C-alpha positions as CSV (number, residue, x, y, z in Angstrom):
1,X,9.2,26.1,-6.4
2,X,9.0,22.5,-7.7
3,X,6.0,20.5,-8.6
4,X,2.7,21.4,-6.9
5,X,1.1,18.4,-5.2
6,X,-2.1,18.4,-3.2
7,X,-2.8,16.2,-0.2
8,X,-6.5,15.5,0.6
9,X,-7.1,13.6,3.9
10,X,-4.1,15.1,5.6
11,X,-5.7,14.7,9.0
12,X,-5.6,10.9,8.8
13,X,-2.7,8.7,9.5
14,X,-1.7,8.0,5.9
15,X,-2.3,11.7,5.0
16,X,-0.1,12.9,7.9
17,X,2.6,10.5,6.8
18,X,2.4,12.0,3.3
19,X,2.9,15.5,4.8
20,X,5.9,14.3,6.7
21,X,7.5,12.7,3.7
22,X,6.9,15.6,1.3
23,X,8.5,18.0,3.8
24,X,11.8,16.5,2.9
25,X,11.2,16.1,-0.8
26,X,13.4,18.5,-2.8
27,X,11.3,18.8,-5.9
28,X,7.7,19.1,-4.5
29,X,5.7,21.9,-2.9
30,X,2.7,20.3,-1.2
31,X,-0.6,21.9,-0.4
32,X,-3.2,20.7,2.1
33,X,-6.5,20.3,0.4
34,X,-9.5,20.4,2.8
35,X,-12.5,18.4,1.7
36,X,-14.5,18.7,4.8
37,X,-16.7,21.7,5.8
38,X,-17.1,20.7,9.5
39,X,-13.5,21.2,10.6
40,X,-11.3,24.3,11.4
41,X,-9.0,25.2,8.5
42,X,-6.1,26.3,10.7
43,X,-3.6,24.0,12.3
44,X,-2.5,23.9,15.9
45,X,1.0,22.8,14.9
46,X,3.8,25.1,13.9
47,X,6.4,23.8,11.5
48,X,8.9,25.8,9.4
49,X,7.6,23.9,6.3
50,X,3.9,23.7,7.1
51,X,2.1,23.6,3.8
52,X,-0.6,26.1,2.9
53,X,-4.3,25.0,3.0
54,X,-6.7,25.3,0.2
55,X,-10.1,23.9,-0.5
56,X,-10.4,20.5,-2.3
57,X,-12.1,22.0,-5.4
58,X,-11.4,21.9,-9.1
59,X,-11.0,25.7,-9.1
60,X,-8.4,25.6,-6.3
61,X,-6.5,22.8,-8.1
62,X,-6.4,24.8,-11.3
63,X,-5.5,28.1,-9.6
64,X,-2.5,26.5,-7.8
65,X,-1.5,24.6,-10.9
66,X,-1.5,21.3,-9.0
67,X,-0.1,18.4,-11.0
68,X,-0.9,15.5,-8.8
69,X,-3.5,15.1,-6.0
70,X,-2.9,12.4,-3.3
71,X,-6.2,11.2,-1.9
72,X,-5.8,9.8,1.6
73,X,-9.5,9.5,2.0
74,X,-12.1,6.7,2.4
75,X,-13.2,4.9,-0.7
76,X,-16.5,6.8,-1.1
77,X,-14.8,10.2,-0.8
78,X,-12.1,9.1,-3.3
79,X,-14.8,8.1,-5.8
80,X,-16.4,11.6,-5.4
81,X,-13.1,13.6,-5.6
82,X,-11.1,11.7,-8.2
83,X,-13.2,12.8,-11.2
84,X,-13.2,16.4,-9.8
85,X,-9.5,16.6,-9.7
86,X,-9.0,14.9,-13.0
87,X,-11.4,17.4,-14.6
88,X,-9.1,20.2,-13.2
89,X,-6.2,18.7,-15.1
90,X,-4.5,17.1,-12.1
91,X,-3.5,13.5,-12.0
92,X,-4.6,11.4,-9.0
93,X,-3.0,8.8,-6.7
94,X,-5.7,7.3,-4.5
95,X,-4.6,5.6,-1.3
96,X,-8.0,4.0,-0.6
97,X,-9.4,0.8,-2.1
98,X,-11.7,2.7,-4.5
99,X,-9.8,2.0,-7.7
100,X,-7.7,-1.1,-7.0
101,X,-10.0,-3.8,-8.3
102,X,-10.7,-4.1,-12.0
103,X,-14.5,-4.5,-12.2
104,X,-17.5,-3.0,-10.4
105,X,-18.7,-6.6,-9.7
106,X,-15.5,-7.5,-7.9
107,X,-15.5,-4.3,-6.0
108,X,-19.1,-4.8,-4.9
109,X,-18.4,-8.4,-3.8
110,X,-15.5,-7.5,-1.5
111,X,-16.4,-4.0,-0.4
112,X,-20.2,-4.7,-0.1
113,X,-21.2,-1.5,-1.8
114,X,-21.7,-0.3,-5.4
115,X,-18.9,1.4,-7.3
116,X,-20.0,4.9,-8.5
117,X,-17.2,5.5,-11.0
118,X,-16.9,2.3,-13.1
119,X,-15.2,4.1,-16.0
120,X,-12.4,5.3,-13.8
121,X,-12.1,1.9,-12.2
122,X,-11.4,0.5,-15.6
123,X,-8.8,3.2,-16.3
124,X,-6.9,3.1,-13.0
125,X,-3.4,1.7,-13.0
126,X,-2.4,-0.5,-10.0
127,X,0.5,1.2,-8.4
128,X,2.8,-1.6,-7.2
129,X,6.0,-0.2,-8.8
130,X,8.0,-3.4,-8.6
131,X,5.5,-5.1,-10.9
132,X,3.6,-2.2,-12.6
133,X,6.4,0.3,-13.2
134,X,5.9,0.6,-17.0
135,X,2.3,1.8,-16.8
136,X,2.6,4.2,-13.9
137,X,4.5,7.2,-15.4
138,X,1.8,8.0,-18.0
139,X,-1.2,7.1,-15.8
140,X,-3.9,9.7,-15.0
141,X,-5.2,7.7,-12.1
142,X,-3.1,5.4,-9.9
143,X,-4.6,3.1,-7.3
144,X,-2.1,2.8,-4.5
145,X,-2.0,-0.9,-3.3
146,X,-3.3,-1.9,0.1
147,X,-0.8,-2.5,2.9
148,X,-1.4,-6.2,3.4
149,X,-1.3,-7.0,-0.4
150,X,1.9,-5.0,-0.8
151,X,3.7,-7.3,1.7
152,X,2.0,-10.4,0.4
153,X,2.6,-9.8,-3.4
154,X,6.2,-8.8,-3.0
155,X,6.8,-12.2,-1.3
156,X,4.5,-14.4,-3.4
157,X,4.5,-13.2,-7.0
158,X,8.2,-14.0,-7.8
159,X,7.6,-17.5,-6.4
160,X,4.5,-18.2,-8.5
161,X,6.3,-16.9,-11.6
162,X,9.3,-19.1,-10.7
163,X,7.2,-22.2,-10.3
164,X,8.7,-23.2,-6.9
165,X,5.3,-23.4,-5.0
166,X,3.3,-26.6,-4.9
167,X,0.1,-24.8,-5.5
168,X,-2.0,-27.8,-4.9
169,X,-1.1,-27.7,-1.2
170,X,-2.3,-24.1,-0.9
171,X,-0.7,-21.0,0.6
172,X,-1.4,-19.6,4.0
173,X,-0.8,-15.9,4.8
174,X,-0.8,-15.1,8.5
175,X,-0.8,-11.3,8.6
176,X,-0.4,-9.0,11.6
177,X,-0.8,-5.2,11.5
178,X,-0.5,-2.3,13.8
179,X,-3.7,-0.4,14.7
180,X,-3.0,2.6,12.4
181,X,-4.0,0.4,9.5
182,X,-7.6,0.7,10.6
183,X,-7.5,4.5,10.1
184,X,-8.0,7.4,12.5
185,X,-11.8,7.3,12.8
186,X,-12.8,6.3,16.3
187,X,-14.2,2.8,16.8
188,X,-14.6,0.4,19.7
189,X,-12.5,-2.3,18.1
190,X,-9.5,-0.1,17.8
191,X,-9.9,1.8,21.1
192,X,-7.0,1.7,23.6
193,X,-8.8,-0.6,26.1
194,X,-9.7,-3.1,23.4
195,X,-6.3,-3.2,21.8
196,X,-3.7,-2.9,24.5
197,X,-2.4,-6.2,26.0
198,X,-4.6,-8.0,23.4
199,X,-4.2,-9.8,20.1
200,X,-7.2,-10.4,17.8
201,X,-8.2,-11.5,14.3
202,X,-10.8,-10.0,12.0
203,X,-12.5,-10.5,8.6
204,X,-11.7,-14.2,8.5
205,X,-11.9,-15.6,4.9
206,X,-13.5,-12.4,3.5
207,X,-10.9,-9.7,4.0
208,X,-11.3,-7.0,1.2
209,X,-7.5,-7.1,0.5
210,X,-7.6,-10.8,-0.7
211,X,-8.6,-9.9,-4.3
212,X,-5.6,-7.7,-4.7
213,X,-3.3,-10.5,-3.8
214,X,-5.0,-12.8,-6.2
215,X,-4.9,-10.2,-9.0
216,X,-1.2,-9.6,-8.7
217,X,0.1,-13.1,-7.7
218,X,-2.0,-15.1,-10.2
219,X,-3.3,-17.4,-7.5
220,X,-6.8,-18.7,-7.4
221,X,-9.0,-17.9,-4.4
222,X,-9.2,-21.6,-3.5
223,X,-5.3,-21.7,-3.3
224,X,-4.9,-18.8,-0.9
225,X,-5.9,-18.5,2.8
226,X,-5.5,-15.1,4.4
227,X,-6.1,-14.1,8.0
228,X,-5.6,-10.5,9.3
229,X,-4.7,-9.9,12.9
230,X,-4.4,-6.8,15.0
231,X,-1.3,-6.1,17.0
232,X,-1.2,-3.8,20.0
233,X,1.2,-1.5,18.1
234,X,0.8,1.7,16.2
235,X,2.4,0.7,12.9
236,X,4.0,-2.1,11.0
237,X,2.9,-5.3,9.1
238,X,4.5,-8.7,9.5
239,X,3.2,-11.5,7.3
240,X,4.3,-15.1,7.8
241,X,3.5,-17.0,4.6
242,X,3.5,-20.8,4.6
243,X,3.6,-23.1,1.6
244,X,5.0,-26.4,0.3
245,X,7.9,-26.0,-2.1
246,X,7.9,-27.9,-5.4
247,X,9.8,-31.2,-5.2
248,X,13.5,-30.8,-5.4
249,X,13.5,-27.1,-4.4
250,X,16.2,-25.9,-2.0
251,X,16.4,-22.6,-0.1
252,X,19.0,-21.2,-2.5
253,X,16.6,-21.7,-5.4
254,X,14.1,-19.4,-3.7
255,X,16.7,-16.8,-2.8
256,X,18.0,-16.8,-6.4
257,X,14.5,-16.1,-7.7
258,X,14.2,-13.2,-5.3
259,X,17.7,-11.9,-6.1
260,X,17.0,-12.0,-9.9
261,X,13.6,-10.4,-9.6
262,X,14.6,-7.6,-7.2
263,X,18.0,-6.8,-8.6
264,X,18.2,-3.1,-8.7
265,X,15.0,-2.6,-6.8
266,X,15.7,0.1,-4.2
267,X,13.0,-0.9,-1.6
268,X,13.2,-4.7,-1.4
269,X,15.8,-6.2,1.0
270,X,16.6,-9.9,1.2
271,X,17.8,-11.8,4.3
272,X,20.1,-14.8,4.3
273,X,18.4,-18.2,4.2
274,X,17.0,-19.1,7.6
275,X,16.9,-15.5,8.8
276,X,13.7,-13.4,9.1
277,X,13.0,-9.7,9.4
278,X,11.1,-8.0,12.2
279,X,9.0,-4.8,12.4
280,X,11.7,-2.7,14.0
281,X,13.9,-3.2,10.8
282,X,11.3,-1.5,8.6
283,X,9.8,1.0,10.9
284,X,9.3,4.4,9.2
285,X,11.0,3.2,6.0
286,X,9.8,2.4,2.5
287,X,11.5,-1.0,2.6
288,X,9.9,-4.5,2.3
289,X,12.2,-7.0,4.0
290,X,11.9,-10.7,3.0
291,X,13.3,-13.8,4.7
292,X,13.1,-17.4,3.6
293,X,13.3,-20.6,5.6
294,X,12.9,-24.0,4.0
295,X,13.0,-27.6,5.3
296,X,14.3,-29.4,2.3
297,X,13.4,-32.8,3.6
298,X,9.6,-32.1,3.8
299,X,9.3,-29.1,1.5
300,X,7.8,-27.0,4.2
301,X,8.6,-23.3,3.4
302,X,8.1,-20.0,5.2
303,X,8.6,-16.5,3.9
304,X,8.4,-13.6,6.3
305,X,7.6,-10.3,4.8
306,X,7.8,-7.0,6.8
307,X,6.8,-3.5,5.9
308,X,5.7,-0.3,7.6
309,X,2.0,-0.1,6.9
310,X,2.0,3.7,6.7
311,X,5.1,4.0,4.5
312,X,5.6,1.2,2.0
313,X,2.0,0.1,2.8
314,X,0.6,3.6,2.1
315,X,2.2,7.0,1.9
316,X,5.7,6.0,1.0
317,X,4.5,3.9,-1.9
318,X,2.3,6.8,-3.0
319,X,5.3,9.0,-3.1
320,X,7.2,6.3,-5.0
321,X,4.4,6.4,-7.6
322,X,4.3,10.2,-7.6
323,X,8.1,10.3,-8.3
324,X,7.5,8.0,-11.3
325,X,4.7,10.1,-12.6
326,X,6.7,13.3,-12.3
327,X,9.8,11.8,-13.9
328,X,11.9,12.0,-10.8
329,X,14.2,9.6,-9.1
330,X,12.0,6.9,-7.6
331,X,13.8,7.2,-4.2
332,X,13.4,10.9,-3.9
333,X,12.2,11.9,-0.4
334,X,12.2,8.2,0.6
335,X,15.9,7.4,1.3
């Protein structure tokens, strides 16, 4: 039978990705937890491993002995459901931004609304395994990182730790995402006619994912410029990160920092100096691919970071965290 895991928000893109990943997971039986009362409870799809549906209530979670609930819901719904599931004895992995930031004040600034569960916000463990692995197995509540910050922090944090960035010159992150990153809810901005054969930017200088990058990378806000852009694709994130390398740095120095930091990490892949990943290389995988190019004469450096926004940027990373919480191999269901 395996571990019982509930999925709330399974009708959304990240939730549907969770369902797909957990179908091939050998140690988990997933259940679809319906939190909405205005939708039909039956599915039009037929699949030999289609999970059962139950209501997203504490009683249902107790009755099914659910160990972990994966919340693929908007932040306000996650703040409502997380304490309910915790009270039922389940642990929670939240894929929204509800519990990623450390203080209600920071949350209110970037999300422009009050936080209704400040005690849980303070308790939540940030779930970027490559940097937070020690705290995740014992956590009751894990905040799954955002897709843009995942790609950015895996590229930037080792370099700030290694002291090879001239921070006085600033860092620019030019980030491009497929449309599924905006969620499934209909909007004019993400409609077909607006997106197809188009390329646009949004949330300039005030994107809500910026504080996650600052929190993990150790950068100050004045040092980091981030611009999000919408690609006419369904999935994938490619970030081109520009900075000035510290005097005397060569490309091999940067690669050596990455190699030491990510030795043994199953989901980070490094490219040779001067080579860069693309979206096709990471599509439908839980990998983050990194490529470095450096002009040693001027110190101009570029790191390209590529992930699938629905996998390493959302559902895949949530399963990675779930595996850690259940004491399973971190790669289970993902390789």
